[in-house]
C-alpha positions as CSV (number, residue, x, y, z in Angstrom):
1,M,191.4,226.2,110.9
2,A,189.3,225.2,107.9
3,G,189.2,227.0,104.6
4,H,187.7,226.5,101.2
5,S,189.4,224.5,98.5
6,K,192.3,226.5,97.1
7,W,194.8,224.0,95.6
8,A,193.6,224.3,91.9
9,N,193.6,228.1,92.2
10,I,197.2,228.1,93.5
11,K,198.4,225.8,90.8
12,H,196.7,228.0,88.1
13,K,198.4,231.1,89.6
14,K,201.8,229.4,89.7
15,A,201.4,228.2,86.0
16,A,200.4,231.7,84.9
17,T,203.4,233.2,86.8
18,D,205.8,230.7,85.3
19,A,204.5,231.5,81.8
20,K,205.4,235.2,82.2
21,R,209.0,234.7,83.3
22,G,210.4,237.4,81.0
23,K,208.0,240.0,82.4
24,I,208.8,238.8,85.9
25,F,212.5,239.7,85.4
26,T,211.5,243.2,84.4
27,R,209.3,243.6,87.5
28,L,211.9,242.2,89.9
29,I,214.6,244.5,88.5
30,K,212.3,247.4,89.2
31,E,211.5,246.2,92.7
32,I,215.2,245.6,93.5
33,T,216.1,249.1,92.2
34,V,213.3,250.8,94.2
35,A,214.0,248.9,97.4
36,A,217.7,249.8,97.2
37,R,216.9,253.5,96.5
38,L,214.5,253.7,99.5
39,A,216.6,251.9,102.1
40,G,220.1,251.3,100.7
41,G,221.8,248.4,99.1
42,D,222.7,246.4,102.2
43,M,220.3,243.4,102.4
44,S,221.2,242.8,106.0
45,I,219.3,246.0,107.0
46,N,216.9,246.3,104.1
47,P,214.3,243.5,104.4
48,R,212.4,244.6,101.3
49,L,215.5,244.3,99.2
50,R,216.3,240.9,100.7
51,L,212.8,239.7,99.7
52,A,213.2,241.0,96.2
53,V,216.7,239.5,95.7
54,D,215.6,236.1,97.1
55,K,212.7,236.1,94.7
56,A,215.0,237.1,91.8
57,F,217.4,234.2,92.6
58,E,214.4,231.8,92.8
59,Q,213.5,232.9,89.3
60,N,217.1,232.1,88.2
61,M,218.0,235.7,87.6
62,P,221.8,236.1,86.9
63,K,223.7,237.5,89.9
64,D,225.3,240.3,87.8
65,T,221.8,241.5,86.8
66,V,220.8,241.6,90.5
67,E,223.9,243.5,91.4
68,R,223.4,246.1,88.6
69,A,219.8,246.7,89.8
70,I,221.1,247.2,93.4
71,K,223.7,249.7,92.1
72,R,221.2,251.6,90.1
73,G,219.0,251.9,93.1
74,S,221.9,252.9,95.4
75,G,223.0,255.6,92.9
76,D,226.2,253.9,91.9
77,L,224.9,253.5,88.3
78,E,222.6,255.8,86.4
79,G,219.0,254.5,85.8
80,V,215.3,255.4,85.6
81,N,213.8,256.8,88.8
82,Y,210.7,254.8,89.5
83,E,207.9,255.8,91.8
84,E,205.5,253.6,93.7
85,A,201.8,253.9,93.0
86,R,198.8,251.9,94.2
87,Y,195.4,251.9,92.6
88,E,192.2,250.4,94.1
89,G,189.0,249.4,92.4
90,Y,186.3,246.9,91.9
91,G,185.6,244.1,89.4
92,L,182.4,242.2,88.7
93,N,180.1,241.6,91.7
94,G,182.1,244.1,93.8
95,A,185.2,242.0,93.9
96,A,188.1,244.1,95.3
97,I,191.2,244.7,93.3
98,L,194.5,246.3,94.3
99,V,197.1,247.2,91.6
100,D,200.6,248.0,92.7
101,C,202.8,249.8,90.1
102,L,206.3,251.1,89.7
103,T,206.4,253.9,87.2
104,D,208.4,256.8,85.7
105,N,205.1,258.5,84.6
106,K,202.1,258.4,87.0
107,I,199.9,260.2,84.5
108,R,200.4,257.5,81.9
109,T,200.1,254.7,84.5
110,V,196.8,255.8,86.0
111,A,195.3,256.3,82.6
112,D,196.3,252.8,81.6
113,V,194.9,251.3,84.8
114,R,191.6,253.2,84.5
115,H,191.2,252.1,80.9
116,A,191.7,248.5,81.8
117,F,189.1,248.7,84.6
118,S,186.5,250.4,82.4
119,K,187.1,248.2,79.3
120,F,186.5,245.0,81.2
121,G,183.6,245.8,83.4
122,G,185.4,247.2,86.5
123,N,185.8,250.6,88.0
124,M,188.4,252.6,89.9
125,G,187.9,253.3,93.5
126,T,189.3,256.0,95.8
127,D,192.4,255.5,98.0
128,G,191.6,253.2,100.9
129,S,188.3,251.9,99.3
130,V,189.5,248.3,99.3
131,A,192.9,248.2,100.9
132,F,191.4,247.3,104.3
133,L,190.3,244.0,102.8
134,F,193.9,242.7,102.4
135,T,196.6,241.8,104.8
136,H,200.3,242.1,104.0
137,C,201.9,238.7,104.8
138,G,204.0,235.8,103.6
139,Q,202.1,232.8,102.2
140,L,203.5,229.2,101.8
141,V,201.3,226.5,100.4
142,F,202.0,222.8,100.8
143,S,200.4,220.1,98.7
144,P,197.7,217.8,100.0
145,G,199.2,214.8,101.9
146,T,201.6,216.9,103.9
147,S,201.6,216.0,107.6
148,E,199.4,218.7,109.2
149,D,200.6,218.1,112.8
150,K,204.3,218.0,111.9
151,L,204.1,221.0,109.6
152,M,202.1,223.0,112.2
153,E,204.7,222.2,114.9
154,A,207.6,223.2,112.6
155,A,205.7,226.4,111.5
156,I,205.0,227.5,115.0
157,E,208.6,226.8,116.0
158,A,209.8,228.9,113.1
159,G,207.5,231.9,114.0
160,A,204.6,231.6,111.6
161,D,201.5,233.6,112.3
162,D,198.9,230.9,111.2
163,V,198.5,227.5,109.7
164,I,195.4,226.9,107.6
165,T,194.2,223.5,106.4
166,H,192.0,223.8,103.3
167,E,189.1,221.4,102.3
168,D,191.2,219.9,99.5
169,G,194.0,218.9,102.0
170,S,196.5,221.6,101.1
171,I,198.0,223.5,104.0
172,E,198.8,227.2,104.0
173,V,201.4,228.7,106.4
174,V,201.0,232.5,106.9
175,T,204.1,234.5,108.0
176,P,205.0,238.1,108.8
177,P,206.0,239.6,105.5
178,Y,209.6,240.4,106.3
179,E,210.2,237.1,108.1
180,F,209.0,235.0,105.1
181,S,212.5,234.0,103.8
182,A,213.7,233.0,107.3
183,I,210.6,230.9,108.0
184,K,210.6,229.3,104.5
185,A,214.3,228.3,105.1
186,A,213.5,226.9,108.6
187,L,210.6,224.8,107.2
188,E,212.8,223.5,104.4
189,K,215.5,222.6,106.9
190,A,212.7,220.6,108.8
191,G,211.9,218.8,105.6
192,F,208.9,220.8,104.3
193,K,209.3,222.3,100.8
194,A,206.4,224.6,99.7
195,D,204.9,224.1,96.3
196,F,204.1,227.8,96.2
197,G,205.3,230.8,98.2
198,E,205.3,234.6,98.1
199,V,204.9,237.7,100.0
200,T,201.5,239.0,99.1
201,L,198.5,241.0,100.0
202,K,196.1,238.2,101.2
203,P,192.4,238.9,101.0
204,T,190.5,238.6,104.3
205,A,187.4,237.4,102.4
206,D,186.8,235.8,99.0
207,T,184.4,236.6,96.1
208,E,183.8,233.3,94.2
209,F,183.3,233.2,90.4
210,S,182.4,230.6,87.9
211,G,181.2,230.3,84.3
212,D,180.9,233.4,82.2
213,E,181.4,235.8,85.1
214,G,184.6,234.0,86.0
215,V,185.8,234.4,82.4
216,R,185.0,238.1,82.3
217,M,186.6,238.7,85.7
218,Q,189.8,236.9,84.5
219,K,189.9,239.1,81.4
220,L,190.0,242.2,83.7
221,L,192.7,240.7,85.9
222,D,194.8,239.7,82.8
223,A,194.4,243.2,81.3
224,L,195.7,244.8,84.5
225,E,198.5,242.2,84.8
226,S,199.7,242.9,81.2
227,L,200.3,246.6,81.8
228,D,204.0,247.5,81.7
229,D,204.0,249.6,84.9
230,V,202.1,247.0,87.0
231,Q,204.1,245.0,89.5
232,A,201.3,243.0,91.1
233,V,197.5,242.6,91.1
234,Y,195.7,241.4,94.2
235,T,192.0,240.5,94.3
236,T,189.4,239.0,96.5
237,A,188.1,237.1,93.4
238,V,188.5,233.3,93.4
239,I,187.8,231.9,89.9
240,A,186.8,228.3,89.5
241,E,188.5,226.5,86.7
């Protein structure tokens, strides 16, 4: 399957993620705690917890930090009780935005999210207004020059849902969300190491931006990302560098 050029956008996203490592730790600790609270601290029967712990170790989080987060979620240690909240809205040109939060005060969180939307040219939507534009899945992106035929064969063998070759030569492997770690490991065993990988909400269509509109859209996304209660921001916007 063909797709538009995405490599520069993926590299930009990875660089931005790496630059926020301290905040990533805070978000991952929250996610581990909530995952353990909702379905227990046994990773073998809690795929959400397994994903969160794998991501934490990829970010070089110390093992004892991970274990404390699991214990807080399981009730073995005292801790803050976080609730999940998802907010939906629109940016410039109707670009869809999903904001996932973990919070101990939903009134504060929704006020902060609404303020960020309104300040930077977006607006909040109702529940379900844009969620249908995203698919929950795993995403592994391989650099241009990767053998398409060999990767496709390995990906299909590992149980991937789709393999997409983009115009710039990068290749994207799409996986079921809770089989992401197993498929990633299988591909690495076959000799394919992804340059970028995550479980995400992947947009089913893109809204492309450039120039001043791209700058303004990025400011809105950055404002949402910077909020303490925000875990992740997903959007249909693709902003040219």
